[in-house]
N, C-alpha and C positions, 0 to 999 in steps of 0.2 A: 484363436480368439474370437471373441465376443466383439460385434460392433462397437457397442455400448464400452467398450474398455479402453484405456488409452494406449494408444501405439508403442510397440516395446523396443523395435527392431532400431541397431546401431545405440543401444544405451547396457551402461556394464552393471553387475547384478546390483548395486545400490539407489543406481537412477529408477532400476526398473521397480527393485522397491517402493521408491517414493514417490512416483507415478501410479502404480498397483493400490497405495494405501490413501493418496491423495483420493482417488477415483472413488475404493470402495467408503472410506472416511465419510468423504461429504457426502455418499449416498447413504449410509448407514448410521456415523455414528460410529465413537471411539467405543461404546459397546457394544454399537451392533455387529461391527467388522470383527472378524477373527483373524489371527494372524498365518491359521492356516490359508484361509482363502485368498488372502495377500498375498503369504508366498506363490500356493497356486497360478494366480494371474499372472505373478510376476516370472513366473517359471525358474522361481532360486529355494532352495531348501531352507526348513524354518530353522535350523541354524544361522541362518545369513543375518538374519532381525538381530538375533544378540552379536553375533559381528561385529557389524556395522556400527547398530545404535544402543544396544544393550539391552534393551527391552520395549514391550509394544508404546510406552509411554514414548520412547525414544524417536521410534518410528512416525508416531503423531505428531510430534513436535519439527520434526524434521519435514514431513506432509505440510503442515502448516505455514514455514516459513520459507524454507529452500525454493520452492517452485518458484519463488517471485524475484531472486536474483539476489546480487549482493546487497541491496537497499531495497529491503521488503515494503519499509515506507516512503520511498524516494527520495526528495533532496538530499544531497552530500552536504549539507551547507558550509561545513566545516572548508571545502575545497574552495569556494569561493565567494566567503563573508567580505575580502575586500573589494569584490567587484563593484562598480556603480551598481545603483538599486536595481534597474531596470534589467540589465545585463543578467544582476544574481537573480530576480526574480523568473528571468525566460528559465535558465538553466535548473531552476528549482522545479516548475511542471514540466519542461521534457523530463529530468526524471523521473518525476513524482510520476507522471502516465505511461511512461516505458515497458512497464507491466502488462495494460491493456494492448498491446501487440502479441501478446502471446496467446490468444486464441483461444482457444477450452480450456489448455492448461488453466487460465485466469481466471475464467467462468467457476473452474472446479474449485479454488483457493476461493474466491468468493464465496461460493456454494457452502464453505467448510467454514468459512468464515461466520458465517449466520448459525451454522449449525452450533458453533463454538457459544456464540452468545444466547441460546439458548437450552442447548445442555455443557454447561462449561465443566472444564476440564483445569482449567488453570492457565493455558498458554494462551489468553487474549491477556490479560495480565501479563504477562511474562511480555508480550509482546508491544503492552503500552509503556513497561516498562522499560524497556531493553531498547524499543525505536521510535515509540511514536511521541513519547514526551522529550528524549533531548533532541530528537527534531523540531519539535515544537520548541523547545527551551533555546535551540540558534535562529528560529525566524526571530522571536521575540527578542534576543539578543540585537540581533542586526536590528530592527526595527528601532529598539531601543536606539541605537547608535545613530541611526539616518536623521529619525525625529530631537534629537539632539536633546535627550531625558536623561535627568540625574541618575533615577531608576525605574525598572519595572513595575507596571500596574494595571490595574485591572481594563484599561483601555487597551493596552498594548497587547494584553491577552487576547482583548476581541477584535480587535483586527485582524490578528494571525490565525484567529479560528477562523473568519470571515475569508481571509486571504485563500486559507486552506481546504477549506469545505466547497468552494467553486470548484475544485478538482476531484474532493469525494465523492460529488454528486455522479460524476461519470462512472466513479467505481459501483455506490449503490443501487445508482437507480441506469445499469448500461442498459438494462433486458427494454426498459421505457424510451432511454434515449434513442435504439437501435430502433423500432419498432415508426419512433414519429420523427426520426431527422437518420435515418442511415447514413448518410452520406458524413455524419459527423464523425464518425466512427468506423469507417470503412475499410479503411486501408491506414498504414503505418501512415503514410506523409501525412494524412488528414488526420491523427493524431498530434504529428508535428507542429501541423496549423492550429490546433484547440491549444496547444500548449502556448504557443506563443499569442494567441490571441488572451489567452486567460491572465497570460504576465503583461499583459496590456491593461487589460479590466483591473488587474490588481494596483500598476501603476496610480490608475488612479484612485483607488484607494488610499492609497499613503498618499498622493498630492494631497487629496481629499482631508485628509487627518490633519496632515502641517497645516493646511488652512485655519482650520480649527481651533488648533494649540496656537496657533495666528491670532486667532481672535476673539482669544478669551484665558482668563488668567486661572480659571477652575476646572481641571480636568474631570472632575466628576460632575461638569454640567451639561443640559443637555446640547 
C-alpha cells in the first residue's frame, strides 16, 4: 500500500471502502475518483459497493459523514438541554471538538467538505438539513429559555452562531492554528482544555447578552 493511502488493517470490508473512498474523494472529487480504484485501494470486490452502499453516490455520502462519528456536527444538545447553562456549554464544546482527535481522518474529512463546497453533489445541503440545522435550533431553544425570551428572534440566532463559530474556527483553521500555536491542538487533553475554555468564553457571551437585555427593552437596538 502506498504511504499516502489510509491504513486499512483491522477494518472490515465496509470500513475499508469508506476509508479508501474518503482518501480518494478528498484527493480527486466525486467525479474524479472511480469505484474501481476505490475497491482496489480497499482490497474489496467492485460488487461490495452495491452490497454495502447501493451505488457510488451512497458510498460518497458514507465517506462524507461516517468518519466523523455518530455526531458529525458535534453537540447532542437534547441529551443535556436541562443542565445548567455553563455545564451544557462545556458538554457542547467537548462533543463538538471530539472529531479533532481523529488526526489524519479528520483532515481528510475537512478536505472532502471543502471540495464539496466548490464541487457540490448535494451532500453538504443534506448535512445542513440533517445535522447542522437541528443542532443550531436546539442551541437556539436552549438560549431562548435561559434568557427568558418569549420567542426566538434574530439576536438569539446571532448569539448561537457566534458561540458555535468559535469552535468552527478550529475546524476550518486547523492548519493555521497548528502552525501558529501547535500546543492548542497538539493532543487529546489539549483539545479538551480548549473545549472547556471555549465554554467559558461562550458563557461570558451569554451573560453579556443577559445584561444587554436587562438594560434595554428593544431587542433590535444596538
